[in-house]
Backbone as a chain_set.jsonl record, in Angstrom:
{"seq": "MEMIRQEFIAGIVLCLIGFCLLLMPNKIWKITEKWKTKGGEQPSKSYVVVTRALGFVFVVLGGFLVISGLS", "coords": {"N": [[35.829, -21.869, -15.863], [33.36, -23.996, -17.622], [32.295, -24.794, -20.815], [29.191, -24.195, -22.109], [27.388, -26.553, -23.363], [25.863, -27.091, -26.729], [23.796, -28.953, -26.848], [22.922, -29.064, -24.114], [21.665, -26.484, -23.876], [19.796, -26.439, -25.746], [18.15, -28.576, -24.873], [17.06, -27.497, -22.512], [15.543, -25.795, -23.92], [13.647, -27.236, -24.93], [12.613, -28.675, -23.059], [10.884, -26.834, -21.776], [9.324, -25.545, -23.447], [7.988, -28.186, -23.849], [6.711, -28.256, -21.282], [5.234, -26.135, -21.061], [3.174, -26.985, -23.213], [2.233, -29.381, -21.928], [0.914, -28.124, -19.459], [-0.502, -25.778, -20.145], [-2.285, -26.124, -22.401], [-5.068, -24.783, -22.912], [-4.654, -22.482, -23.319], [-2.383, -22.241, -25.042], [-4.275, -23.135, -27.578], [-6.038, -20.719, -27.433], [-4.131, -18.583, -28.274], [-3.412, -20.053, -30.584], [-5.467, -21.229, -32.285], [-8.294, -20.186, -31.705], [-8.948, -17.986, -33.353], [-9.82, -19.105, -35.519], [-12.242, -20.648, -35.056], [-16.108, -20.657, -35.264], [-17.518, -19.477, -32.321], [-16.631, -21.216, -30.765], [-15.727, -21.934, -27.552], [-13.682, -23.427, -26.25], [-11.221, -25.652, -26.419], [-11.215, -28.98, -28.287], [-11.438, -32.305, -27.001], [-9.232, -33.93, -27.933], [-7.636, -32.089, -29.12], [-6.658, -31.33, -26.791], [-5.49, -33.52, -25.8], [-3.82, -34.525, -27.797], [-1.904, -32.324, -27.651], [-0.981, -32.463, -25.01], [0.413, -34.764, -25.327], [2.481, -34.645, -27.295], [3.327, -32.275, -25.981], [4.69, -34.141, -23.711], [6.44, -35.584, -25.217], [8.258, -33.798, -25.904], [9.392, -33.094, -23.506], [10.69, -35.515, -22.399], [12.381, -35.782, -24.523], [13.947, -33.392, -24.564], [14.515, -33.619, -21.884], [16.555, -35.605, -22.134], [18.462, -34.686, -23.99], [19.663, -32.628, -22.263], [20.747, -34.024, -20.424], [22.678, -35.402, -21.694], [24.442, -33.458, -22.747], [25.526, -32.773, -20.602], [27.341, -34.609, -20.06]], "CA": [[34.457, -22.468, -16.578], [33.615, -24.588, -18.916], [31.563, -24.134, -22.11], [27.859, -24.672, -21.903], [27.186, -27.324, -24.902], [24.602, -26.656, -27.447], [23.171, -30.014, -26.579], [22.164, -28.543, -22.798], [20.725, -25.415, -24.081], [18.216, -26.945, -26.721], [17.432, -29.772, -23.986], [16.297, -26.784, -21.622], [14.319, -25.211, -24.269], [12.613, -28.31, -25.472], [11.899, -28.969, -21.692], [10.093, -25.406, -21.553], [8.298, -26.068, -24.542], [7.224, -29.416, -23.458], [6.41, -27.888, -19.928], [4.132, -25.334, -21.668], [2.307, -27.901, -23.558], [1.768, -30.142, -20.831], [0.403, -27.276, -18.32], [-0.994, -24.544, -20.825], [-2.925, -26.269, -23.662], [-6.05, -24.219, -23.484], [-3.926, -20.822, -23.379], [-1.866, -22.282, -26.605], [-5.508, -22.958, -28.184], [-6.839, -19.479, -27.688], [-3.451, -18.088, -28.939], [-3.08, -20.468, -32.036], [-6.765, -21.683, -33.066], [-9.268, -19.714, -31.537], [-9.734, -17.192, -34.221], [-10.145, -20.155, -36.832], [-13.591, -21.142, -35.483], [-16.908, -19.668, -34.988], [-18.401, -19.675, -31.423], [-15.461, -22.072, -29.95], [-14.914, -21.5, -26.374], [-12.359, -24.248, -25.679], [-10.609, -26.627, -27.373], [-11.89, -30.403, -28.415], [-10.342, -32.754, -25.554], [-8.597, -34.629, -28.786], [-6.707, -31.181, -29.148], [-5.76, -31.237, -25.362], [-4.58, -35.043, -25.654], [-2.721, -34.399, -28.567], [-1.073, -31.181, -27.37], [0.041, -33.098, -23.961], [1.148, -36.063, -25.559], [3.392, -33.878, -27.693], [4.527, -31.874, -24.84], [5.221, -35.075, -22.69], [7.616, -35.831, -26.126], [9.266, -32.643, -25.993], [9.986, -33.223, -22.347], [11.484, -36.49, -22.564], [13.538, -35.528, -25.858], [14.809, -32.22, -23.765], [15.701, -34.487, -20.937], [17.665, -36.804, -22.966], [19.347, -33.786, -24.605], [20.392, -31.93, -20.849], [21.886, -35.413, -19.813], [23.806, -35.939, -23.014], [25.054, -32.337, -22.743], [26.253, -32.631, -19.094], [28.521, -35.571, -19.997]], "C": [[34.296, -23.158, -17.768], [32.298, -24.196, -19.358], [30.316, -24.823, -21.941], [27.476, -25.675, -23.063], [25.651, -26.858, -25.527], [23.49, -27.698, -27.006], [21.807, -29.48, -25.442], [21.372, -27.249, -22.87], [19.683, -25.617, -24.783], [17.85, -28.071, -26.084], [16.62, -28.633, -23.269], [14.999, -25.861, -22.346], [13.227, -26.211, -24.736], [11.905, -28.599, -24.136], [10.994, -27.543, -21.379], [9.158, -25.473, -22.417], [7.125, -26.939, -23.999], [6.285, -29.168, -22.186], [4.725, -27.068, -20.365], [3.216, -26.11, -22.411], [1.482, -28.675, -23.033], [0.892, -29.481, -20.072], [-0.39, -26.589, -19.053], [-2.065, -25.251, -21.803], [-4.349, -25.668, -24.038], [-5.476, -22.777, -24.07], [-3.35, -21.085, -25.024], [-2.932, -22.417, -27.349], [-6.154, -21.734, -28.427], [-5.624, -18.496, -28.345], [-3.539, -18.525, -30.637], [-4.446, -20.675, -32.595], [-7.985, -21.353, -32.857], [-9.933, -18.624, -32.675], [-10.122, -18.14, -35.18], [-11.559, -20.693, -36.146], [-14.53, -19.973, -34.862], [-17.794, -20.036, -33.775], [-17.403, -20.541, -30.626], [-14.996, -21.392, -28.841], [-14.136, -22.073, -25.65], [-12.188, -25.278, -27.113], [-10.986, -27.76, -27.474], [-10.801, -31.197, -27.284], [-9.497, -33.855, -26.654], [-7.761, -33.545, -28.867], [-5.78, -31.215, -27.951], [-4.627, -32.479, -25.317], [-3.335, -34.851, -26.317], [-1.81, -33.241, -28.069], [-0.15, -31.957, -26.024], [0.851, -34.093, -24.249], [2.618, -35.229, -26.496], [4.363, -32.9, -26.592], [5.274, -32.708, -23.787], [6.427, -35.473, -23.928], [8.474, -34.885, -25.92], [10.359, -32.451, -24.76], [11.044, -34.102, -21.906], [12.95, -36.015, -23.719], [14.484, -34.271, -24.901], [15.617, -32.677, -22.565], [16.816, -35.104, -21.221], [18.816, -35.621, -23.398], [20.066, -33.217, -23.296], [21.298, -33.076, -20.687], [23.053, -35.532, -20.498], [24.627, -34.828, -23.148], [25.939, -31.849, -21.53], [27.349, -33.447, -19.067], [29.546, -35.023, -21.07]], "O": [[34.964, -22.97, -18.785], [31.433, -23.569, -18.747], [30.34, -26.015, -21.636], [27.146, -24.922, -23.98], [24.658, -26.428, -24.941], [22.342, -27.293, -26.818], [20.584, -29.438, -25.575], [20.521, -26.97, -22.025], [18.631, -25.034, -24.522], [17.09, -28.758, -26.765], [15.403, -28.762, -23.393], [13.984, -25.401, -21.823], [12.044, -25.896, -24.87], [10.684, -28.752, -24.121], [10.382, -27.632, -20.314], [8.005, -25.451, -21.988], [5.94, -26.69, -23.78], [5.231, -29.791, -22.058], [3.568, -27.362, -20.065], [2.086, -25.73, -22.105], [0.304, -28.816, -23.363], [-0.122, -30.144, -19.852], [-1.499, -26.74, -18.54], [-2.997, -24.451, -21.883], [-4.85, -25.885, -25.141], [-5.856, -22.18, -25.077], [-3.699, -20.414, -25.995], [-2.76, -21.603, -28.257], [-6.79, -21.569, -29.468], [-6.077, -17.55, -28.99], [-3.669, -17.778, -31.607], [-4.525, -20.105, -33.684], [-8.884, -21.896, -33.5], [-11.142, -18.46, -32.837], [-11.097, -17.707, -35.794], [-12.135, -21.368, -37.0], [-14.215, -18.931, -34.288], [-18.744, -20.793, -33.975], [-17.62, -20.344, -29.431], [-14.144, -20.505, -28.878], [-13.765, -21.616, -24.569], [-12.736, -25.493, -28.195], [-11.359, -28.006, -26.327], [-9.713, -30.792, -26.874], [-9.044, -34.803, -26.012], [-6.647, -34.006, -28.622], [-4.55, -31.157, -27.975], [-3.444, -32.475, -24.977], [-2.198, -34.923, -25.849], [-0.634, -33.559, -28.247], [1.08, -32.024, -26.019], [1.866, -34.354, -23.604], [3.754, -35.441, -26.073], [5.582, -32.826, -26.444], [6.207, -32.274, -23.11], [7.517, -35.695, -23.401], [9.632, -35.253, -25.727], [11.5, -31.989, -24.769], [12.034, -33.761, -21.259], [14.166, -36.005, -23.524], [15.679, -34.446, -24.665], [16.769, -32.396, -22.235], [17.875, -35.098, -20.594], [19.994, -35.778, -23.076], [21.281, -33.411, -23.335], [22.518, -32.985, -20.828], [24.182, -35.719, -20.043], [25.691, -35.086, -23.711], [26.746, -30.921, -21.46], [28.273, -33.239, -18.281], [30.617, -35.603, -21.252]]}, "num_chains": 1, "name": "protein.A"}
């Protein structure tokens, strides 16, 4: 059995984090930022856009690491 390389594991973790940022920005906001606002019921549109952009970057970098970890 071949050893799993660190790049592969790191890539999987980055992809998971990225997909969470892409698919659940409102839940992440409720956990991390809601307590800082008074009467805020949902995140701003700019927060959602930036969170999804960051998620996309994480998925791309994670995919690159997974591919490089396989070779």
